[in-house]
N, C-alpha and C positions, 0 to 999 in steps of 0.2 A: 395519611391519605395523599394521593398525588394531586398537587394543585394544578389548576388550569392556567395557561399563559394569560397574563394580565394585559388588558387593553392598553394601559399607559406605557407599556414597554415596547409595543409594536413600532411606533415611529422611529425608534433607534435604527431599525433595520429596513423600514419601509422605503426609504428614499436613497440617501447618499451612499450608504455602505453597499447596498445591493447594486447600485449603478457602478460603483468602483469595482466590485467583484466581477461583474459582467464585462467591463472594459478590459480588466486584466486577463480574464479567461480568454477573450477574443484575441488579445495580443499574444498570449502563449500559444494558442492553437495556430495562429498565423505563422509564428516562428517555426513550430514543428512541422507545419504543412508546406513550408517553403525553404527555409535555411537548411534543414536537416536531410532533405531528400538526396539520395545518392543516385544522380541521374546517369552516371556511367555504368555502375555495377548492379543497380537495382536496390530496392528497399530504402534504407535510411543509413546515413553515415554512422560509423562506429565511434568516432571521437571528435569533439571540438574542444579546444582548450579554453582557458579562462578568458582569453582576449578575443575569442571568436575565430581563431585559426583552425581550419579544417584539416584533419589528418585522413587523407583519402585512402591510406594503406592500413588503417587501424582494423583490428579484428572486430567482429560484431558479436555481442552477447545475447543470449536468449531472453534474459530478463528485460533488457532494454527493448527488444523487439516485441515481446509479449505485452509489455506495458504501453508501447506505442499503439498496438492493436486495440488494447482496452480503451485507451484515451480517445482515439478517433471514433470508436464504436459508441462509447458513452456520450460523446459530444454530438454525434450524429443522431442518436436516439433522442436527445433533448432538443436539438436545433434543426435537424432535417435539411441541412444544406448539401448540395452536390459535392462541394469540395471536401467536406468531412467524410462523406461516403467513399469518395475516390481514394482518399488516403487510408481509410480503414481497409478497403479492398487491396490496396497496395501492401499494407502490413500483413494482412491475412495470407496473401499469396506468397510473400517472402518467407513467412514463418513455416508454412507447410512445404515449400519447395526446398528450403535450406536447413531448417532445424528439426524437421520431423524425420525420425528414423524409419525409413520405409520397410526395413527388414524386421527389426525387433520392436518397432513402435516406440512412442515416447519422444521427448524433446531432448536433444543434446545441448551441451553447455555453450559451445562457441564455434564460430566459423571465421574464416579469413575474410578479407575485404571483397573477395570474389564469390563468397558464399560456400567455400569448400570447408569441410569439417577440420577443425584443429584440436578440439577437445570434446570427446564424445561421452564424457561422464554424464550421469543423469541425476541431478539433484532433485529431491522431493519438492523443494521450494520452487524449482523451475516448472515441474509438472503442475504445481498448484497455480502458478501464474498463467500457464497455458490454459487451464480450465477457466480462469478468470477472464482471459481475453476471448477465448472461443465462445464462451457462454454469452458474453456481452455482445459479441459480433452477431450471434444468432438473435438475441433480443432486439438488436438494432435493425437487422436486415431480414430476418426470417431464414437465413441460410442454414439449411438442415445439415449440410456437410460439416459446418462448423460445430453444431451441436453434437454431432457424432464424434468429432475429435475430443470435445470436452468430456463426453461420456466415457470414451476409451481411456482418457487420462485418469478419470475417477476410478475406474476399475483397476488400472495399473497401480495407483496409490494404495488402494485397498488390498490388492493381492501381492504386490511386490514389496511395499515399504512398511506395511503395518506390522507391528511387533505383537504377535498373538499371545506371547507369554506375559509381558508386562504392560501392554497397551501402548498406544501412541504410534508414532511414525519415525523411522530412522532417517538419517539425513541424506544419504547418497548411495548410489550403486553405479556399477560401470555400464558400458553400452549394452551388455548382454545380461544385465540384472544380477551380476555377481557382487560380492562384498568388496569394499575398498578399505585400504588402511588410512588414507587421508579423506576424512568426511567433511572437511571444512567448506562452508559456503564462501568464505573469503579468507584472506590471510590474517584479517583482524580477529577472526573467530577462534574459539577453542575447538580442538580436534576431539569432539565428543559425539556420541551417537544420536543425541536428541537435543533439540533447542526450542526455546519459546518461539523464536522468530519463524521457524519453519511451521510450527503448529498454528501460529496465528495466520500465516499465509496459506494454510490449507483450509482453515475455518472460513476465511474470507471468500475464496472461490467456491467452496461448497455452498455457501449461502447464495452466491450469485447463480450457480447452476440450479439450485432449488427453485429459483424464480422461473426458470425455463423448463424444469423437469421435476415434478413433484413425486419423486420416487421414494417409497417407504424406506428402503435401505439407506438412501442418501440422507433422509431425515434422521435416521438412527445414527448415522455417522456424525452429523452435526451435533446431535444431543450428546454423543460420546465425547466429542472435542470440547464441548462446553463443560462437561463434567471434569475433563482433564485439567482445564484451566482452573476450575474451582478447587480441585483437590490436590493437584500436583504443581501447577505453574504459578498461581497467585500465592504469595507468601502472606498468610493471615497475620503474622506477627508484625511485618513491616508495612503491609498494604501496598506492596509493589510486586512486579513480576520477577520471578527467578529466570535466569537466561539460559543456562546450560546444565545438562543432566547426563548421568550414566544410563545404561539400559534400564536399570531398575528404578529410575527417577531419583537417584541420589543427587542432591544439588551440588554443583561444582562451580559456582560463581558467586561473587558478592557485589557485582556491579548492578546499578540501577540505571535503566535506560528510560529517561523521562518521556521521550518521544513515543516509545513503544507502549508505555503505561497508558498514555492518553489516547493513542491509536486503538489499543485493545479495548479501552472503555467503550468506545462507540461501535466497534466491530462486533463485540460480544452482544451488545444491545441490539444491533442490527440483525445478527443471526437469530436471536431469540424471537424478535418481532417477525422475521420472515417466515419462520416455521410455525408461528402462531400458538405456542404453548404458554398459557397464562402464567403458570407457576414459574416457568423458566424466564419469562419476560420480567416478572416481578423481581426475581433474583438478579437478573442482568442489570436492572435499574439500580439496585443496591450496589452491585459491583462497580458499575459505571460511575456513580456518585463518589464512591470511595476512591477510585483511581484518579478521578479528575481533581477531587479536593486535595489529595496528597500531592498531586502534581503542582497545583497552585501553591500549596504551602511550602513545598520543598524544592521545586524545580524552576519556578518563574523568577527571573531577575527583576531588579528594580525598574529596568527599562521596558518591562512587559514581555520580553522574549523568553524562550525556554532554553535553559541550559541543556547541553548535550547529554551528559550522564554523570553519575557519581560512583566512584569506586572506593569503598570504605568511607573515609571522611574527606576524600579529595574530590572536588567538583571540577569537571571539564566545562569551563564557562564559554567555550565557543558556541556559536549559534548556527547550527546546520539548517539547511533550507527545509528539509522534510519534517522535522518535529514541529516547526512553526505552523506548517500547513495542517498537519494532523491535529494540532492543539486547537485550532480554530473550530474544527468540526466537533472535537470532543467537548469543547466548552459549550457550543450551541446545543449539542445533544443533551448535555447535563441540564441546561436551562429548560429544554423541552420536558425533561423529567421533573425538575424541581425549579421553577422559574424565579430564581434569585437574581437580582440585578448585577451582582458581582460577576457572574459568568459573562454577561453582555459587556460589562466594562472591561473585562479581561480580553475579550475578542477585539474590542476597539483599540486597546493599548497594543495588542499583538499585531494587529493589522497596520497600525501606525509604524511600528518597528519594521515590518516587512516592506512597506512602501519606501521608507527612508533608508533602509540599510541592505535589504536583500535583493530587491528588484534591480536588474541591470538595464537601465534605460539606454545605454550606449550600444551594447553588444547583444542584447536580448536575453530572455529567460531570467532565472534567478541565480545569484551566486551560490556555489556549493555551501560555503560557510563564511562567516565573518568572526573575528575575534571579539574579545570582551569589549573592546572599544568601538566595535562596528566596522572595522577595517577588513575588506575582503582578503581571503587567503588566495593568492594568485597562482599557486601551484596546483590547485584543484581544477578539474575539468568542468566545462559547462555542460558537455554531453559526454556520456561514457557508459560503461557496462552497468553502472549503478545510478548515474545521473540521468533520470528519465522523466517523461511527462506524465506523471502518475500521481504523486503526492499533491503537488500544487494544483494541477487541473482538477483532480478529484475533489479536493477541498473546496474549490470554487464552485464546481458543479453542485456539490452537496449543500453548500451554504445558500446558493441561489434557490435551489429546489425547496429547502426547508423554510427559508424566509417567505417564499411565495405561499407555502402551505400555512405557515403561521398567520400570515396576513389575511387569509381567507376564513380563519376561525371566527 
C-alpha cells in the first residue's frame, strides 16, 4: 500500500531548501532573460562559451529555441511577471518566424545567426520539443495559435514518423518528409532508426499537450508510448533503459544513461497521472521506484552526484549538469510515491554538490560538466544547441511546486 508523506519529513523541505531553489531559479531566469538575448538579430544568441564569451555569428538550433520558449512559458505560468511573458513572446515569435517550415510545415533543425535556414532536416525529437513549447505557451497565455501549432506537430508525428508495422517513431526525415540515410540526433548517437531518447521526448510533450487538449486519440498515443517503454525500452533484466534499436526493436546498445533512467522515472509517472488511468498510474509508480532505486544503487557517486553513464563495466564519472537536475525531481517523485527518508537525503546531498561544483557564480548558469574531482571542463559551452534552460529550470520549478503541495497535506 502507498504510504502517505510523513509530517516529520516536511521540515526538510519547508524552509531552507525551497528558498535556495527559488533563489537559484530566479538567478537562472534572469540570466536567460538578459545575457542570452540577441538584440541585433532577434531571438536568443546561439552560443556562449564556458567563460561567458558570446559568439554572435553562431548558428541557432531548434532544440535550444524550443526549450527557451518552454522555460519562459512555464516560469510565467507559475510567477506571472511581465518580464517572463515578454521573453516567452520573444521566443514564440522567433520559433515560428525562423524554424517553422511555412510550406511543408514542421520545425527545421538549424538556422544561421540571422535566422536563415542552414539545416532543414526534421528530427522527430525537435517536433516533440515544439509540442512541449507551444503547448506550454498556450497553457501560460491562452494563445490559441500556439495550441494549433502544437496540434499540427502532433498530427505530423503520428502521420509522418510513426512506424505502422513495428510501432514506435522513427528518428528523422528530410524537409519534405522523405527518408534520410543519417538519422542521428547528434554525432554522439548511433545511426539507428529508433531511440529511447526520442520516444521519451515524444511522451513528455504529448503529456503536456494533453493538459491543454484532452483528445481521445492523443490519450491513446500516450498509452501506446507507455506500453512501448514497458515492453521494448525498459530492460527487465537490468532495470535500466535500452538506448538504441533497429526498426523491429532489436536492441543495439549496451550503454546505461543514468540521467535518462531517472528522468524517465518521473516522466512516465507524470504521463500516467496526467491521463488519469489508475492501473497505468500504479504500474508507473512501480517502474519509477525501480528506476530510481537502481540509479541510486549504481549511478550515484560517494559525493552525492550522478555519474554520466556506464558502457559495459566502464563508468563515465563526469558529472553533467542535466542528470543532476533530473535526478532531484526523480528522487522527490520517488519519495512522494514511497516516502523513505533516503530519497530526501539523496536530494540534499545532490543539491550540495550542485551548489558547490556546478553553479557558475562568476559567469552565470551552470557548467556543462565537471570531472570526477569537480573541476569544470572548460571546452564545453555555457549556451549552445544542447546547453539550454530546460533541465535545471524545470527541475527547480518542479521541486518548488511539489514542496508547496507536500507542505499543504
